C-alpha positions as CSV (number, residue, x, y, z in Angstrom):
1,M,-20.4,-29.4,19.7
2,I,-17.3,-31.4,19.1
3,N,-16.2,-29.1,16.4
4,K,-16.8,-26.1,18.6
5,L,-14.9,-27.7,21.5
6,I,-11.9,-28.4,19.2
7,I,-11.9,-24.8,17.9
8,V,-11.9,-23.5,21.6
9,L,-9.1,-25.7,22.7
10,A,-7.0,-24.9,19.6
11,L,-7.4,-21.2,20.1
12,I,-6.8,-21.4,23.8
13,F,-3.6,-23.3,23.1
14,F,-2.5,-20.7,20.6
15,M,-3.1,-17.9,23.0
16,L,-1.0,-19.6,25.7
17,L,1.9,-19.7,23.2
18,S,1.3,-16.1,22.2
19,A,2.7,-13.1,24.0
20,C,0.6,-11.2,26.4
21,V,-0.8,-7.9,24.9
22,E,1.6,-5.1,25.7
23,T,0.7,-1.8,27.2
24,P,2.3,1.2,25.3
25,T,4.6,3.3,27.4
26,S,5.2,7.0,27.0
27,I,6.4,7.8,23.4
28,L,9.7,9.7,22.8
29,P,8.7,13.0,21.2
30,D,11.9,13.4,19.1
31,K,11.2,10.2,17.0
32,S,9.3,10.9,13.8
33,G,8.2,8.6,11.1
34,V,6.4,11.2,9.1
35,S,6.4,10.8,5.3
36,E,4.0,12.0,2.7
37,N,5.1,9.5,0.1
38,A,5.5,6.0,1.5
39,V,4.3,2.3,1.1
40,Y,3.6,0.3,4.2
41,V,3.6,-3.5,4.3
42,L,1.9,-5.6,7.0
43,C,4.0,-8.7,7.9
44,E,2.2,-11.3,9.8
45,G,5.2,-13.2,11.1
46,L,4.8,-16.7,12.4
47,M,1.9,-17.8,14.6
48,G,3.0,-18.1,18.3
49,Y,6.2,-16.1,17.8
50,N,4.8,-12.5,18.5
51,N,6.8,-11.3,15.5
52,S,4.3,-9.5,13.4
53,S,5.7,-6.2,12.1
54,L,5.1,-3.2,9.8
55,T,7.6,-2.4,7.0
56,K,7.8,1.2,5.8
57,I,9.2,1.9,2.3
58,D,9.9,5.6,1.8
59,L,9.4,6.2,-1.8
60,L,11.3,9.6,-1.8
61,N,14.7,8.1,-0.7
62,S,14.0,4.2,-0.9
63,N,14.8,3.8,2.9
64,I,13.3,0.8,4.4
65,D,12.4,0.3,8.0
66,N,11.3,-3.3,8.8
67,N,10.3,-2.5,12.4
68,F,8.6,0.8,11.7
69,Y,5.8,0.4,14.3
70,E,8.1,-1.0,17.1
71,N,10.9,1.7,16.5
72,L,8.4,4.5,16.8
73,N,6.7,3.1,19.9
74,N,9.6,2.4,22.3
75,G,9.8,-1.3,21.4
76,L,6.0,-1.9,21.5
77,K,5.3,-5.0,19.4
78,L,2.5,-5.1,17.0
79,G,1.3,-8.4,18.2
80,D,0.7,-12.1,17.2
81,T,-0.6,-12.7,14.4
82,A,-1.4,-9.5,12.3
83,N,-4.0,-10.5,9.7
84,D,-5.3,-7.3,8.1
85,I,-4.7,-3.6,7.8
86,V,-7.1,-0.9,6.6
87,M,-7.0,2.8,6.4
88,K,-9.3,5.7,7.4
89,G,-7.6,8.9,6.6
90,D,-4.1,8.7,8.3
91,T,-5.5,6.1,10.8
92,A,-4.6,2.4,10.4
93,F,-6.5,-0.5,11.9
94,V,-4.7,-3.8,12.3
95,T,-6.3,-7.0,13.4
96,V,-4.2,-9.2,15.6
97,L,-5.5,-12.7,16.2
98,G,-3.4,-13.6,19.3
99,S,-4.2,-10.6,21.4
100,Q,-7.9,-10.7,20.1
101,S,-7.6,-7.0,19.3
102,I,-7.6,-4.3,16.7
103,E,-4.5,-2.1,17.1
104,I,-4.9,1.5,16.0
105,L,-2.1,3.7,14.9
106,N,-1.4,7.0,13.0
107,L,0.3,5.6,9.9
108,K,2.1,8.9,9.0
109,T,3.8,9.0,12.4
110,G,3.7,5.4,13.3
111,I,2.5,6.3,16.8
112,F,0.0,4.0,18.7
113,V,-3.5,5.6,19.0
114,N,-5.7,3.1,20.7
115,R,-6.7,-0.5,20.9
116,I,-10.0,-2.3,20.6
117,T,-10.1,-5.6,22.5
118,L,-12.9,-8.1,21.8
119,K,-14.3,-9.9,24.7
120,G,-14.0,-13.6,25.3
121,V,-12.0,-16.1,23.2
122,R,-12.0,-14.3,19.9
123,A,-10.0,-14.2,16.6
124,P,-10.3,-11.0,14.6
125,R,-9.5,-11.5,11.0
126,K,-10.6,-8.9,8.3
127,I,-12.0,-5.4,8.5
128,A,-14.3,-3.4,6.2
129,I,-15.0,0.4,6.8
130,Y,-18.4,1.6,5.8
131,S,-18.3,5.3,7.0
132,D,-16.7,7.5,9.6
133,S,-18.9,6.0,12.3
134,L,-19.2,2.3,11.1
135,A,-16.8,-0.5,10.4
136,F,-16.9,-4.3,10.7
137,V,-14.4,-7.0,11.7
138,S,-14.8,-10.7,11.2
139,D,-14.2,-13.2,13.9
140,L,-12.8,-16.7,13.0
141,Y,-13.7,-18.3,16.3
142,D,-17.0,-16.7,17.2
143,N,-18.6,-17.3,13.6
144,S,-19.7,-13.6,13.8
145,V,-18.8,-10.0,12.7
146,T,-18.6,-7.1,15.1
147,A,-19.6,-3.5,14.3
148,F,-17.6,-0.7,15.7
149,N,-17.1,3.0,15.3
150,P,-13.8,3.7,13.7
151,T,-13.8,7.3,15.1
152,T,-14.6,6.7,18.7
153,F,-13.5,3.0,18.7
154,A,-16.6,2.0,20.6
155,I,-18.3,-1.4,19.9
156,I,-21.6,-0.8,18.3
157,K,-22.9,-4.3,17.8
158,D,-21.1,-7.5,18.8
159,N,-21.5,-11.1,17.8
160,I,-23.6,-10.7,14.6
161,K,-23.8,-14.3,13.7
162,V,-22.9,-15.4,10.2
163,G,-21.4,-18.6,8.8
164,P,-18.5,-20.7,10.0
165,Q,-15.1,-19.0,10.3
166,P,-15.8,-15.8,8.4
167,E,-12.8,-14.1,6.8
168,G,-13.1,-11.6,3.9
169,L,-15.5,-8.7,4.1
170,E,-16.7,-6.3,1.4
171,I,-19.2,-3.4,1.5
172,V,-21.8,-3.4,-1.3
173,G,-24.3,-0.4,-1.0
174,N,-26.1,-1.0,2.3
175,Y,-25.0,-4.7,2.5
176,L,-22.0,-6.3,4.0
177,I,-20.7,-9.4,2.2
178,V,-19.1,-12.0,4.6
179,C,-16.9,-14.9,3.3
180,N,-17.6,-17.9,5.4
181,S,-14.4,-19.9,4.9
182,A,-15.0,-22.7,7.4
183,Y,-11.2,-22.4,7.7
184,G,-10.6,-25.0,5.0
185,D,-10.9,-28.6,6.0
186,F,-11.1,-27.5,9.7
187,N,-14.9,-27.0,9.7
188,A,-15.7,-28.0,6.1
189,K,-18.6,-30.3,7.2
190,H,-20.5,-27.4,8.8
191,P,-23.9,-27.0,7.2
192,D,-23.1,-23.4,6.3
193,A,-19.6,-23.9,4.9
194,E,-19.1,-22.8,1.3
195,T,-21.3,-19.8,1.6
196,I,-21.3,-16.0,1.8
197,S,-23.5,-14.2,4.3
198,I,-25.4,-11.0,3.2
199,I,-25.8,-8.6,6.2
200,D,-28.3,-5.7,6.1
201,I,-26.1,-2.8,7.5
202,N,-29.2,-0.9,8.7
203,T,-30.4,-3.7,10.8
204,F,-27.3,-5.8,11.5
205,Q,-29.2,-8.8,10.4
206,E,-28.2,-11.6,8.1
207,I,-30.8,-11.6,5.4
208,K,-29.5,-14.6,3.4
209,K,-26.7,-17.1,2.8
210,I,-25.5,-17.9,-0.8
211,K,-23.7,-21.0,-1.9
212,T,-20.2,-20.4,-3.2
213,G,-17.2,-22.7,-3.1
214,A,-15.2,-24.6,-0.6
215,N,-12.9,-22.3,1.5
216,T,-14.4,-19.0,0.3
217,I,-12.0,-16.4,1.5
218,E,-12.3,-13.0,-0.4
219,A,-14.9,-10.6,-1.9
220,K,-14.4,-7.6,-4.1
221,Y,-17.0,-5.2,-5.4
222,N,-16.7,-3.6,-8.8
223,T,-18.5,-0.3,-8.7
224,K,-18.3,0.2,-12.5
225,N,-20.1,-3.0,-13.6
226,N,-22.0,-3.5,-10.3
227,K,-20.7,-7.0,-9.8
228,I,-19.3,-8.9,-6.9
229,Y,-16.4,-11.3,-7.3
230,I,-15.9,-14.1,-4.8
231,A,-12.6,-16.1,-4.5
232,Y,-12.5,-19.6,-3.0
233,Y,-9.4,-21.8,-2.6
234,N,-11.1,-25.2,-2.3
235,L,-9.7,-27.6,0.4
236,P,-6.2,-28.7,1.3
237,S,-7.4,-32.3,1.6
238,R,-8.4,-32.3,-2.1
239,V,-4.9,-32.3,-3.3
240,D,-5.8,-32.2,-7.0
241,S,-8.6,-29.7,-6.6
242,V,-8.6,-26.1,-7.9
243,G,-10.3,-23.1,-6.5
244,G,-12.1,-20.4,-8.5
245,I,-13.8,-17.0,-8.9
246,L,-17.5,-16.4,-9.0
247,Q,-19.3,-13.3,-10.4
248,F,-22.6,-12.4,-8.7
249,S,-24.9,-9.6,-9.5
250,A,-24.9,-6.8,-6.9
251,T,-28.5,-6.1,-7.6
252,N,-30.1,-9.5,-6.8
253,F,-27.0,-11.6,-5.7
254,S,-27.6,-14.1,-8.6
255,L,-24.6,-16.1,-9.9
256,E,-23.7,-15.0,-13.4
257,K,-20.2,-16.4,-14.2
258,S,-17.5,-18.7,-12.9
259,W,-13.9,-19.4,-13.6
260,I,-11.8,-22.3,-12.3
261,T,-8.3,-21.1,-11.1
262,N,-5.8,-21.0,-8.1
263,V,-6.8,-17.5,-7.0
264,R,-5.9,-15.2,-4.2
265,A,-5.3,-11.4,-3.7
266,M,-7.8,-10.1,-6.3
267,N,-7.4,-6.4,-7.4
268,F,-9.0,-4.3,-10.1
269,S,-7.4,-2.1,-12.6
270,Q,-7.7,1.7,-12.1
271,T,-10.5,1.6,-14.9
272,M,-12.2,-1.3,-13.1
273,D,-12.2,-3.1,-16.4
274,T,-9.8,-5.8,-15.5
275,L,-9.5,-8.2,-12.6
276,F,-5.9,-9.1,-11.7
277,F,-5.0,-11.9,-9.2
278,I,-2.2,-14.1,-7.9
279,N,-2.6,-17.5,-9.6
280,Q,-0.8,-20.3,-7.8
281,T,-1.3,-23.5,-5.9
282,R,-1.6,-23.5,-2.1
283,A,1.6,-23.7,0.0
284,G,2.7,-27.2,0.6
285,I,1.4,-28.4,-2.8
286,A,3.7,-28.8,-5.8
287,S,3.1,-26.1,-8.3
288,K,1.5,-27.3,-11.5
289,G,1.3,-25.3,-14.7
290,W,1.3,-21.5,-14.7
291,K,2.3,-19.6,-11.5
292,G,2.2,-15.8,-11.2
293,I,-0.2,-12.9,-12.0
294,S,-3.2,-13.6,-14.2
295,F,-6.1,-11.3,-15.2
296,I,-9.7,-11.4,-16.6
297,E,-10.9,-8.7,-19.0
298,L,-14.3,-8.0,-17.5
299,N,-15.7,-6.1,-20.7
300,K,-14.2,-8.3,-23.4
301,S,-13.2,-12.0,-23.5
302,Y,-13.9,-12.9,-19.9
303,T,-11.2,-15.5,-20.3
304,I,-8.3,-16.0,-17.8
305,Q,-5.0,-14.8,-19.3
306,N,-1.5,-14.9,-17.8
307,L,0.7,-11.8,-17.2
308,I,3.7,-12.0,-14.9
309,E,5.3,-15.4,-14.2
310,N,6.8,-16.5,-10.9
311,T,9.7,-18.4,-12.2
312,N,11.0,-19.4,-8.8
313,K,8.8,-22.4,-8.0
314,S,9.6,-22.3,-4.3
315,D,8.5,-18.6,-3.8
316,I,5.0,-17.9,-2.5
317,W,3.4,-14.8,-3.8
318,Y,1.3,-13.6,-0.9
319,A,-0.3,-10.2,-1.7
320,L,-0.8,-8.0,-4.8
321,S,-1.4,-4.2,-5.1
322,I,-1.6,-2.0,-8.1
323,N,-0.6,1.6,-7.6
324,K,-1.9,4.8,-9.4
325,N,0.9,4.5,-12.0
326,G,-0.2,1.0,-12.9
327,E,2.7,-0.7,-11.3
328,F,2.2,-4.2,-9.8
329,W,3.5,-4.5,-6.2
330,I,3.8,-8.2,-5.2
331,A,4.5,-9.4,-1.7
332,N,6.8,-12.4,-2.0
333,A,6.7,-14.4,1.3
334,K,9.4,-16.8,-0.1
335,N,9.1,-20.0,1.9
336,H,7.2,-18.4,4.9
337,H,10.2,-18.9,7.2
338,I,12.5,-16.2,6.1
339,N,12.0,-12.5,5.6
340,G,10.1,-11.6,2.5
341,E,10.3,-8.9,-0.2
342,I,8.3,-6.7,-2.5
343,L,8.6,-7.0,-6.2
344,V,7.8,-4.1,-8.4
345,Y,6.8,-4.7,-12.1
346,D,5.5,-2.4,-14.9
347,F,4.2,-2.9,-18.3
348,Q,7.5,-1.9,-19.8
349,N,9.0,-5.2,-18.6
350,L,6.9,-8.0,-17.3
351,I,9.8,-10.4,-17.2
352,T,12.1,-8.8,-14.6
353,P,11.0,-6.6,-11.6
354,K,12.1,-3.0,-11.9
355,K,12.7,-2.7,-8.1
356,S,12.7,-4.9,-5.1
357,Y,12.5,-4.1,-1.4
358,N,13.2,-6.2,1.6
359,T,10.4,-6.7,4.2
360,G,9.7,-8.5,7.4
361,L,8.4,-12.0,7.7
362,N,5.4,-13.1,5.6
363,P,4.2,-9.8,4.0
364,N,0.5,-10.1,3.5
365,K,-0.9,-6.7,2.7
366,I,0.3,-3.4,1.0
367,I,-1.0,0.0,2.0
368,W,-0.2,3.3,0.1
369,L,0.2,6.8,1.6
370,Y,0.7,9.6,-0.9
């Protein structure tokens, strides 16, 4: 009860600091952000400052618009704080914690389409799309996930209970994997902390919880080897601790392998044979040893190997994406208080980035449109 009261008070205080949800005005018809070959970077900004943004990088002419959404919608702000962006066709869904909403826009044009607002004191975090008629969003406050229709934007099933402070979501067949982070130290003593929840998508029921690691954040499903990879960060209070990666069978959810490493932003190669990830200590903790991009060959040695080094020890690499050409696009949040950048590496030169692009504040996810 005390923990729940603390969470309520903290979130209410945050929402009082945050800007009110804006209502879009009429859109100027002569503005156009249409591009068939572009990269979009979600920038979360700083909590309480209502400065989340969407950066557009036009790959045809290298033009950068760090306020793409705001510029195409008569100054309408994206919100405070943008956590995740996922695509369904040309439609983008953005979770915004402060406004307790999912902002929906056409990514080609940048134009606002609709908004899903969750009822009560809520904190939408991550989204997973199952089909044209079913998607899920995790809720940090409510210890639940919500099912909604990504075509009609209607809520299908609200408050599907899972573990404490759910974050990352992943679809595995007819199951939804939910990462119960407990928000690090915040709710680490909850009896269901350090778990993932398995939800039966047909019934919206949690069928089991599985023990993982402290501060479990992310899940990735490899369709080639039929394995689930879980990333956990461990706890900020454990200054000398290290997080890790767990490999589970997608058939019976049994634990098969584990690796100790400072992991975030897992990505598979195009062939699904290699798992790449950002390898670095948490923000605020002095970097020890290797810092950069590492990988695990999933059909060979299964050992962690290092690939691209972050030689600037003060920079915080925040997101990783690998495009169809095999380039590594890394979102560098720098020190979290100044605008970030995208660094682009390829296998011809893993020492120096071939390109860099400026972004907004705290770039946290990279989306491709081509």
